[in-house]
Chimera marker file (.cmm) of the C-alpha trace (Angstrom):
<marker_set name="trace">
<marker id="1" x="110.472" y="100.136" z="122.561" r="1" g="1" b="0" radius="0.5"/>
<marker id="2" x="113.667" y="101.399" z="120.983" r="1" g="1" b="0" radius="0.5"/>
<marker id="3" x="114.540" y="99.799" z="117.729" r="1" g="1" b="0" radius="0.5"/>
<marker id="4" x="118.296" y="99.924" z="118.344" r="1" g="1" b="0" radius="0.5"/>
<marker id="5" x="117.742" y="97.838" z="121.486" r="1" g="1" b="0" radius="0.5"/>
<marker id="6" x="115.829" y="95.159" z="119.654" r="1" g="1" b="0" radius="0.5"/>
<marker id="7" x="117.937" y="94.718" z="116.486" r="1" g="1" b="0" radius="0.5"/>
<marker id="8" x="120.765" y="92.807" z="118.025" r="1" g="1" b="0" radius="0.5"/>
<marker id="9" x="118.202" y="90.390" z="119.651" r="1" g="1" b="0" radius="0.5"/>
<marker id="10" x="116.394" y="89.974" z="116.281" r="1" g="1" b="0" radius="0.5"/>
<marker id="11" x="119.712" y="88.964" z="114.646" r="1" g="1" b="0" radius="0.5"/>
<marker id="12" x="120.254" y="86.413" z="117.400" r="1" g="1" b="0" radius="0.5"/>
<marker id="13" x="116.685" y="85.221" z="117.264" r="1" g="1" b="0" radius="0.5"/>
<marker id="14" x="117.136" y="84.487" z="113.559" r="1" g="1" b="0" radius="0.5"/>
<marker id="15" x="119.958" y="82.187" z="114.593" r="1" g="1" b="0" radius="0.5"/>
<marker id="16" x="117.514" y="80.238" z="116.738" r="1" g="1" b="0" radius="0.5"/>
<marker id="17" x="118.536" y="81.499" z="120.211" r="1" g="1" b="0" radius="0.5"/>
<marker id="18" x="115.591" y="81.149" z="122.613" r="1" g="1" b="0" radius="0.5"/>
<marker id="19" x="116.907" y="83.784" z="124.974" r="1" g="1" b="0" radius="0.5"/>
<marker id="20" x="116.788" y="86.307" z="122.141" r="1" g="1" b="0" radius="0.5"/>
<marker id="21" x="113.110" y="85.663" z="121.503" r="1" g="1" b="0" radius="0.5"/>
<marker id="22" x="112.471" y="86.241" z="125.269" r="1" g="1" b="0" radius="0.5"/>
<marker id="23" x="114.214" y="89.636" z="125.108" r="1" g="1" b="0" radius="0.5"/>
<marker id="24" x="112.365" y="90.583" z="121.908" r="1" g="1" b="0" radius="0.5"/>
<marker id="25" x="109.082" y="89.623" z="123.598" r="1" g="1" b="0" radius="0.5"/>
<marker id="26" x="109.975" y="91.697" z="126.736" r="1" g="1" b="0" radius="0.5"/>
<marker id="27" x="110.914" y="94.725" z="124.630" r="1" g="1" b="0" radius="0.5"/>
<marker id="28" x="107.907" y="94.579" z="122.327" r="1" g="1" b="0" radius="0.5"/>
<marker id="29" x="105.039" y="93.139" z="124.413" r="1" g="1" b="0" radius="0.5"/>
<marker id="30" x="103.628" y="96.454" z="125.764" r="1" g="1" b="0" radius="0.5"/>
<marker id="31" x="103.729" y="98.025" z="122.266" r="1" g="1" b="0" radius="0.5"/>
<marker id="32" x="102.167" y="95.021" z="120.656" r="1" g="1" b="0" radius="0.5"/>
<marker id="33" x="99.379" y="94.756" z="123.312" r="1" g="1" b="0" radius="0.5"/>
<marker id="34" x="98.493" y="98.365" z="123.038" r="1" g="1" b="0" radius="0.5"/>
<marker id="35" x="98.251" y="98.191" z="119.206" r="1" g="1" b="0" radius="0.5"/>
<marker id="36" x="96.256" y="94.963" z="119.318" r="1" g="1" b="0" radius="0.5"/>
<marker id="37" x="93.968" y="96.415" z="121.951" r="1" g="1" b="0" radius="0.5"/>
<marker id="38" x="93.368" y="99.415" z="119.677" r="1" g="1" b="0" radius="0.5"/>
<marker id="39" x="92.656" y="97.276" z="116.615" r="1" g="1" b="0" radius="0.5"/>
<marker id="40" x="90.658" y="94.449" z="118.183" r="1" g="1" b="0" radius="0.5"/>
<marker id="41" x="86.908" y="94.878" z="118.003" r="1" g="1" b="0" radius="0.5"/>
<marker id="42" x="86.406" y="92.205" z="120.869" r="1" g="1" b="0" radius="0.5"/>
<marker id="43" x="88.725" y="93.111" z="123.737" r="1" g="1" b="0" radius="0.5"/>
<marker id="44" x="88.331" y="89.643" z="125.243" r="1" g="1" b="0" radius="0.5"/>
<marker id="45" x="90.361" y="88.265" z="122.294" r="1" g="1" b="0" radius="0.5"/>
<marker id="46" x="93.419" y="90.506" z="122.794" r="1" g="1" b="0" radius="0.5"/>
<marker id="47" x="95.451" y="87.903" z="124.751" r="1" g="1" b="0" radius="0.5"/>
<marker id="48" x="94.808" y="85.239" z="122.083" r="1" g="1" b="0" radius="0.5"/>
<marker id="49" x="95.716" y="87.662" z="119.328" r="1" g="1" b="0" radius="0.5"/>
<marker id="50" x="98.951" y="88.460" z="121.161" r="1" g="1" b="0" radius="0.5"/>
<marker id="51" x="99.862" y="84.726" z="121.091" r="1" g="1" b="0" radius="0.5"/>
<marker id="52" x="99.147" y="84.594" z="117.348" r="1" g="1" b="0" radius="0.5"/>
<marker id="53" x="101.316" y="87.649" z="116.709" r="1" g="1" b="0" radius="0.5"/>
<marker id="54" x="104.334" y="86.057" z="118.505" r="1" g="1" b="0" radius="0.5"/>
<marker id="55" x="103.866" y="82.716" z="116.871" r="1" g="1" b="0" radius="0.5"/>
<marker id="56" x="103.847" y="84.476" z="113.462" r="1" g="1" b="0" radius="0.5"/>
<marker id="57" x="106.908" y="86.458" z="114.541" r="1" g="1" b="0" radius="0.5"/>
<marker id="58" x="108.772" y="83.211" z="115.129" r="1" g="1" b="0" radius="0.5"/>
<marker id="59" x="107.604" y="81.821" z="111.790" r="1" g="1" b="0" radius="0.5"/>
<marker id="60" x="108.436" y="84.876" z="109.746" r="1" g="1" b="0" radius="0.5"/>
<marker id="61" x="111.653" y="86.236" z="111.411" r="1" g="1" b="0" radius="0.5"/>
<marker id="62" x="113.757" y="84.807" z="108.533" r="1" g="1" b="0" radius="0.5"/>
<marker id="63" x="111.860" y="87.002" z="106.139" r="1" g="1" b="0" radius="0.5"/>
<marker id="64" x="112.685" y="90.167" z="108.096" r="1" g="1" b="0" radius="0.5"/>
<marker id="65" x="115.477" y="92.216" z="106.606" r="1" g="1" b="0" radius="0.5"/>
<marker id="66" x="117.625" y="93.502" z="109.464" r="1" g="1" b="0" radius="0.5"/>
<marker id="67" x="118.656" y="96.436" z="107.305" r="1" g="1" b="0" radius="0.5"/>
<marker id="68" x="115.103" y="97.642" z="107.287" r="1" g="1" b="0" radius="0.5"/>
<marker id="69" x="113.270" y="99.301" z="110.242" r="1" g="1" b="0" radius="0.5"/>
<marker id="70" x="111.695" y="96.758" z="112.581" r="1" g="1" b="0" radius="0.5"/>
<marker id="71" x="108.739" y="98.705" z="113.944" r="1" g="1" b="0" radius="0.5"/>
<marker id="72" x="106.881" y="99.207" z="110.561" r="1" g="1" b="0" radius="0.5"/>
<marker id="73" x="107.495" y="95.456" z="109.789" r="1" g="1" b="0" radius="0.5"/>
<marker id="74" x="106.209" y="94.484" z="113.157" r="1" g="1" b="0" radius="0.5"/>
<marker id="75" x="103.178" y="96.756" z="112.766" r="1" g="1" b="0" radius="0.5"/>
<marker id="76" x="102.335" y="95.051" z="109.444" r="1" g="1" b="0" radius="0.5"/>
<marker id="77" x="102.609" y="91.651" z="111.135" r="1" g="1" b="0" radius="0.5"/>
<marker id="78" x="100.314" y="92.720" z="113.957" r="1" g="1" b="0" radius="0.5"/>
<marker id="79" x="97.762" y="94.186" z="111.490" r="1" g="1" b="0" radius="0.5"/>
<marker id="80" x="97.753" y="91.016" z="109.448" r="1" g="1" b="0" radius="0.5"/>
<marker id="81" x="97.255" y="88.816" z="112.430" r="1" g="1" b="0" radius="0.5"/>
<marker id="82" x="94.398" y="90.877" z="113.805" r="1" g="1" b="0" radius="0.5"/>
<marker id="83" x="92.716" y="90.899" z="110.363" r="1" g="1" b="0" radius="0.5"/>
<marker id="84" x="93.145" y="87.002" z="110.186" r="1" g="1" b="0" radius="0.5"/>
<marker id="85" x="91.692" y="86.608" z="113.677" r="1" g="1" b="0" radius="0.5"/>
<marker id="86" x="88.684" y="88.797" z="112.665" r="1" g="1" b="0" radius="0.5"/>
<marker id="87" x="88.218" y="86.854" z="109.438" r="1" g="1" b="0" radius="0.5"/>
<marker id="88" x="88.256" y="83.587" z="111.318" r="1" g="1" b="0" radius="0.5"/>
<marker id="89" x="85.533" y="84.838" z="113.711" r="1" g="1" b="0" radius="0.5"/>
<marker id="90" x="83.418" y="85.980" z="110.825" r="1" g="1" b="0" radius="0.5"/>
<marker id="91" x="83.868" y="82.675" z="109.061" r="1" g="1" b="0" radius="0.5"/>
<marker id="92" x="82.662" y="80.791" z="112.122" r="1" g="1" b="0" radius="0.5"/>
<marker id="93" x="79.648" y="83.185" z="112.453" r="1" g="1" b="0" radius="0.5"/>
<marker id="94" x="78.722" y="82.481" z="108.796" r="1" g="1" b="0" radius="0.5"/>
<marker id="95" x="78.954" y="78.734" z="109.301" r="1" g="1" b="0" radius="0.5"/>
<marker id="96" x="76.668" y="78.876" z="112.307" r="1" g="1" b="0" radius="0.5"/>
<marker id="97" x="74.208" y="80.958" z="110.257" r="1" g="1" b="0" radius="0.5"/>
<marker id="98" x="74.260" y="78.430" z="107.429" r="1" g="1" b="0" radius="0.5"/>
<marker id="99" x="73.593" y="75.681" z="109.867" r="1" g="1" b="0" radius="0.5"/>
<marker id="100" x="70.632" y="77.557" z="111.315" r="1" g="1" b="0" radius="0.5"/>
<marker id="101" x="69.306" y="78.376" z="107.824" r="1" g="1" b="0" radius="0.5"/>
<marker id="102" x="69.277" y="74.656" z="106.844" r="1" g="1" b="0" radius="0.5"/>
<marker id="103" x="67.250" y="73.870" z="109.932" r="1" g="1" b="0" radius="0.5"/>
<marker id="104" x="69.786" y="71.571" z="111.553" r="1" g="1" b="0" radius="0.5"/>
<marker id="105" x="69.546" y="71.006" z="115.273" r="1" g="1" b="0" radius="0.5"/>
<marker id="106" x="71.869" y="72.718" z="117.654" r="1" g="1" b="0" radius="0.5"/>
<marker id="107" x="75.387" y="71.632" z="117.044" r="1" g="1" b="0" radius="0.5"/>
<marker id="108" x="76.951" y="68.928" z="119.253" r="1" g="1" b="0" radius="0.5"/>
<marker id="109" x="79.431" y="70.177" z="121.833" r="1" g="1" b="0" radius="0.5"/>
<marker id="110" x="82.665" y="70.946" z="120.116" r="1" g="1" b="0" radius="0.5"/>
<marker id="111" x="81.147" y="71.026" z="116.635" r="1" g="1" b="0" radius="0.5"/>
<marker id="112" x="81.808" y="74.769" z="116.283" r="1" g="1" b="0" radius="0.5"/>
<marker id="113" x="85.554" y="74.201" z="116.781" r="1" g="1" b="0" radius="0.5"/>
<marker id="114" x="85.430" y="71.392" z="114.198" r="1" g="1" b="0" radius="0.5"/>
<marker id="115" x="83.569" y="73.550" z="111.697" r="1" g="1" b="0" radius="0.5"/>
<marker id="116" x="86.132" y="76.344" z="112.254" r="1" g="1" b="0" radius="0.5"/>
<marker id="117" x="89.013" y="73.993" z="111.712" r="1" g="1" b="0" radius="0.5"/>
<marker id="118" x="87.497" y="72.666" z="108.510" r="1" g="1" b="0" radius="0.5"/>
<marker id="119" x="86.918" y="76.165" z="107.275" r="1" g="1" b="0" radius="0.5"/>
<marker id="120" x="90.569" y="77.150" z="108.096" r="1" g="1" b="0" radius="0.5"/>
<marker id="121" x="91.802" y="74.146" z="106.218" r="1" g="1" b="0" radius="0.5"/>
<marker id="122" x="89.597" y="74.923" z="103.156" r="1" g="1" b="0" radius="0.5"/>
<marker id="123" x="91.230" y="78.409" z="103.027" r="1" g="1" b="0" radius="0.5"/>
<marker id="124" x="94.649" y="76.773" z="102.671" r="1" g="1" b="0" radius="0.5"/>
<marker id="125" x="93.631" y="74.596" z="99.748" r="1" g="1" b="0" radius="0.5"/>
<marker id="126" x="94.384" y="76.342" z="96.564" r="1" g="1" b="0" radius="0.5"/>
<marker id="127" x="91.364" y="77.204" z="94.374" r="1" g="1" b="0" radius="0.5"/>
<marker id="128" x="91.013" y="74.989" z="91.370" r="1" g="1" b="0" radius="0.5"/>
<marker id="129" x="89.963" y="76.683" z="88.098" r="1" g="1" b="0" radius="0.5"/>
<marker id="130" x="87.043" y="75.138" z="86.241" r="1" g="1" b="0" radius="0.5"/>
<link id1="1" id2="2" r="1" g="1" b="0" radius="0.2"/>
<link id1="2" id2="3" r="1" g="1" b="0" radius="0.2"/>
<link id1="3" id2="4" r="1" g="1" b="0" radius="0.2"/>
<link id1="4" id2="5" r="1" g="1" b="0" radius="0.2"/>
<link id1="5" id2="6" r="1" g="1" b="0" radius="0.2"/>
<link id1="6" id2="7" r="1" g="1" b="0" radius="0.2"/>
<link id1="7" id2="8" r="1" g="1" b="0" radius="0.2"/>
<link id1="8" id2="9" r="1" g="1" b="0" radius="0.2"/>
<link id1="9" id2="10" r="1" g="1" b="0" radius="0.2"/>
<link id1="10" id2="11" r="1" g="1" b="0" radius="0.2"/>
<link id1="11" id2="12" r="1" g="1" b="0" radius="0.2"/>
<link id1="12" id2="13" r="1" g="1" b="0" radius="0.2"/>
<link id1="13" id2="14" r="1" g="1" b="0" radius="0.2"/>
<link id1="14" id2="15" r="1" g="1" b="0" radius="0.2"/>
<link id1="15" id2="16" r="1" g="1" b="0" radius="0.2"/>
<link id1="16" id2="17" r="1" g="1" b="0" radius="0.2"/>
<link id1="17" id2="18" r="1" g="1" b="0" radius="0.2"/>
<link id1="18" id2="19" r="1" g="1" b="0" radius="0.2"/>
<link id1="19" id2="20" r="1" g="1" b="0" radius="0.2"/>
<link id1="20" id2="21" r="1" g="1" b="0" radius="0.2"/>
<link id1="21" id2="22" r="1" g="1" b="0" radius="0.2"/>
<link id1="22" id2="23" r="1" g="1" b="0" radius="0.2"/>
<link id1="23" id2="24" r="1" g="1" b="0" radius="0.2"/>
<link id1="24" id2="25" r="1" g="1" b="0" radius="0.2"/>
<link id1="25" id2="26" r="1" g="1" b="0" radius="0.2"/>
<link id1="26" id2="27" r="1" g="1" b="0" radius="0.2"/>
<link id1="27" id2="28" r="1" g="1" b="0" radius="0.2"/>
<link id1="28" id2="29" r="1" g="1" b="0" radius="0.2"/>
<link id1="29" id2="30" r="1" g="1" b="0" radius="0.2"/>
<link id1="30" id2="31" r="1" g="1" b="0" radius="0.2"/>
<link id1="31" id2="32" r="1" g="1" b="0" radius="0.2"/>
<link id1="32" id2="33" r="1" g="1" b="0" radius="0.2"/>
<link id1="33" id2="34" r="1" g="1" b="0" radius="0.2"/>
<link id1="34" id2="35" r="1" g="1" b="0" radius="0.2"/>
<link id1="35" id2="36" r="1" g="1" b="0" radius="0.2"/>
<link id1="36" id2="37" r="1" g="1" b="0" radius="0.2"/>
<link id1="37" id2="38" r="1" g="1" b="0" radius="0.2"/>
<link id1="38" id2="39" r="1" g="1" b="0" radius="0.2"/>
<link id1="39" id2="40" r="1" g="1" b="0" radius="0.2"/>
<link id1="40" id2="41" r="1" g="1" b="0" radius="0.2"/>
<link id1="41" id2="42" r="1" g="1" b="0" radius="0.2"/>
<link id1="42" id2="43" r="1" g="1" b="0" radius="0.2"/>
<link id1="43" id2="44" r="1" g="1" b="0" radius="0.2"/>
<link id1="44" id2="45" r="1" g="1" b="0" radius="0.2"/>
<link id1="45" id2="46" r="1" g="1" b="0" radius="0.2"/>
<link id1="46" id2="47" r="1" g="1" b="0" radius="0.2"/>
<link id1="47" id2="48" r="1" g="1" b="0" radius="0.2"/>
<link id1="48" id2="49" r="1" g="1" b="0" radius="0.2"/>
<link id1="49" id2="50" r="1" g="1" b="0" radius="0.2"/>
<link id1="50" id2="51" r="1" g="1" b="0" radius="0.2"/>
<link id1="51" id2="52" r="1" g="1" b="0" radius="0.2"/>
<link id1="52" id2="53" r="1" g="1" b="0" radius="0.2"/>
<link id1="53" id2="54" r="1" g="1" b="0" radius="0.2"/>
<link id1="54" id2="55" r="1" g="1" b="0" radius="0.2"/>
<link id1="55" id2="56" r="1" g="1" b="0" radius="0.2"/>
<link id1="56" id2="57" r="1" g="1" b="0" radius="0.2"/>
<link id1="57" id2="58" r="1" g="1" b="0" radius="0.2"/>
<link id1="58" id2="59" r="1" g="1" b="0" radius="0.2"/>
<link id1="59" id2="60" r="1" g="1" b="0" radius="0.2"/>
<link id1="60" id2="61" r="1" g="1" b="0" radius="0.2"/>
<link id1="61" id2="62" r="1" g="1" b="0" radius="0.2"/>
<link id1="62" id2="63" r="1" g="1" b="0" radius="0.2"/>
<link id1="63" id2="64" r="1" g="1" b="0" radius="0.2"/>
<link id1="64" id2="65" r="1" g="1" b="0" radius="0.2"/>
<link id1="65" id2="66" r="1" g="1" b="0" radius="0.2"/>
<link id1="66" id2="67" r="1" g="1" b="0" radius="0.2"/>
<link id1="67" id2="68" r="1" g="1" b="0" radius="0.2"/>
<link id1="68" id2="69" r="1" g="1" b="0" radius="0.2"/>
<link id1="69" id2="70" r="1" g="1" b="0" radius="0.2"/>
<link id1="70" id2="71" r="1" g="1" b="0" radius="0.2"/>
<link id1="71" id2="72" r="1" g="1" b="0" radius="0.2"/>
<link id1="72" id2="73" r="1" g="1" b="0" radius="0.2"/>
<link id1="73" id2="74" r="1" g="1" b="0" radius="0.2"/>
<link id1="74" id2="75" r="1" g="1" b="0" radius="0.2"/>
<link id1="75" id2="76" r="1" g="1" b="0" radius="0.2"/>
<link id1="76" id2="77" r="1" g="1" b="0" radius="0.2"/>
<link id1="77" id2="78" r="1" g="1" b="0" radius="0.2"/>
<link id1="78" id2="79" r="1" g="1" b="0" radius="0.2"/>
<link id1="79" id2="80" r="1" g="1" b="0" radius="0.2"/>
<link id1="80" id2="81" r="1" g="1" b="0" radius="0.2"/>
<link id1="81" id2="82" r="1" g="1" b="0" radius="0.2"/>
<link id1="82" id2="83" r="1" g="1" b="0" radius="0.2"/>
<link id1="83" id2="84" r="1" g="1" b="0" radius="0.2"/>
<link id1="84" id2="85" r="1" g="1" b="0" radius="0.2"/>
<link id1="85" id2="86" r="1" g="1" b="0" radius="0.2"/>
<link id1="86" id2="87" r="1" g="1" b="0" radius="0.2"/>
<link id1="87" id2="88" r="1" g="1" b="0" radius="0.2"/>
<link id1="88" id2="89" r="1" g="1" b="0" radius="0.2"/>
<link id1="89" id2="90" r="1" g="1" b="0" radius="0.2"/>
<link id1="90" id2="91" r="1" g="1" b="0" radius="0.2"/>
<link id1="91" id2="92" r="1" g="1" b="0" radius="0.2"/>
<link id1="92" id2="93" r="1" g="1" b="0" radius="0.2"/>
<link id1="93" id2="94" r="1" g="1" b="0" radius="0.2"/>
<link id1="94" id2="95" r="1" g="1" b="0" radius="0.2"/>
<link id1="95" id2="96" r="1" g="1" b="0" radius="0.2"/>
<link id1="96" id2="97" r="1" g="1" b="0" radius="0.2"/>
<link id1="97" id2="98" r="1" g="1" b="0" radius="0.2"/>
<link id1="98" id2="99" r="1" g="1" b="0" radius="0.2"/>
<link id1="99" id2="100" r="1" g="1" b="0" radius="0.2"/>
<link id1="100" id2="101" r="1" g="1" b="0" radius="0.2"/>
<link id1="101" id2="102" r="1" g="1" b="0" radius="0.2"/>
<link id1="102" id2="103" r="1" g="1" b="0" radius="0.2"/>
<link id1="103" id2="104" r="1" g="1" b="0" radius="0.2"/>
<link id1="104" id2="105" r="1" g="1" b="0" radius="0.2"/>
<link id1="105" id2="106" r="1" g="1" b="0" radius="0.2"/>
<link id1="106" id2="107" r="1" g="1" b="0" radius="0.2"/>
<link id1="107" id2="108" r="1" g="1" b="0" radius="0.2"/>
<link id1="108" id2="109" r="1" g="1" b="0" radius="0.2"/>
<link id1="109" id2="110" r="1" g="1" b="0" radius="0.2"/>
<link id1="110" id2="111" r="1" g="1" b="0" radius="0.2"/>
<link id1="111" id2="112" r="1" g="1" b="0" radius="0.2"/>
<link id1="112" id2="113" r="1" g="1" b="0" radius="0.2"/>
<link id1="113" id2="114" r="1" g="1" b="0" radius="0.2"/>
<link id1="114" id2="115" r="1" g="1" b="0" radius="0.2"/>
<link id1="115" id2="116" r="1" g="1" b="0" radius="0.2"/>
<link id1="116" id2="117" r="1" g="1" b="0" radius="0.2"/>
<link id1="117" id2="118" r="1" g="1" b="0" radius="0.2"/>
<link id1="118" id2="119" r="1" g="1" b="0" radius="0.2"/>
<link id1="119" id2="120" r="1" g="1" b="0" radius="0.2"/>
<link id1="120" id2="121" r="1" g="1" b="0" radius="0.2"/>
<link id1="121" id2="122" r="1" g="1" b="0" radius="0.2"/>
<link id1="122" id2="123" r="1" g="1" b="0" radius="0.2"/>
<link id1="123" id2="124" r="1" g="1" b="0" radius="0.2"/>
<link id1="124" id2="125" r="1" g="1" b="0" radius="0.2"/>
<link id1="125" id2="126" r="1" g="1" b="0" radius="0.2"/>
<link id1="126" id2="127" r="1" g="1" b="0" radius="0.2"/>
<link id1="127" id2="128" r="1" g="1" b="0" radius="0.2"/>
<link id1="128" id2="129" r="1" g="1" b="0" radius="0.2"/>
<link id1="129" id2="130" r="1" g="1" b="0" radius="0.2"/>
</marker_set>
């Protein structure tokens, strides 16, 4: 991935051009996949992490300063998404352990996803000082 090849597409992507996103994806996908694969503790999650990285790229492209190098910014985005993914997995594991400690029966099908969604929502709610 050469940064000078990606920068014009990033500018166009910021303007909402779908073709620009496709070109940025084509130019960065191998690089992103390799870095995610290196960072991911569970290799079966790499494809899902890739999706999360590109969703976040779309969300945060307006915060990217085109005068700055893209690769370090993109590396930071990838590292944050992998860290968020790992935190989410750990949160689900802790919730399952708590359920087991309380002696509840095996969760109903789909309950783990619901618990994970609730946990994710709780993280978004700002902490209230007592």
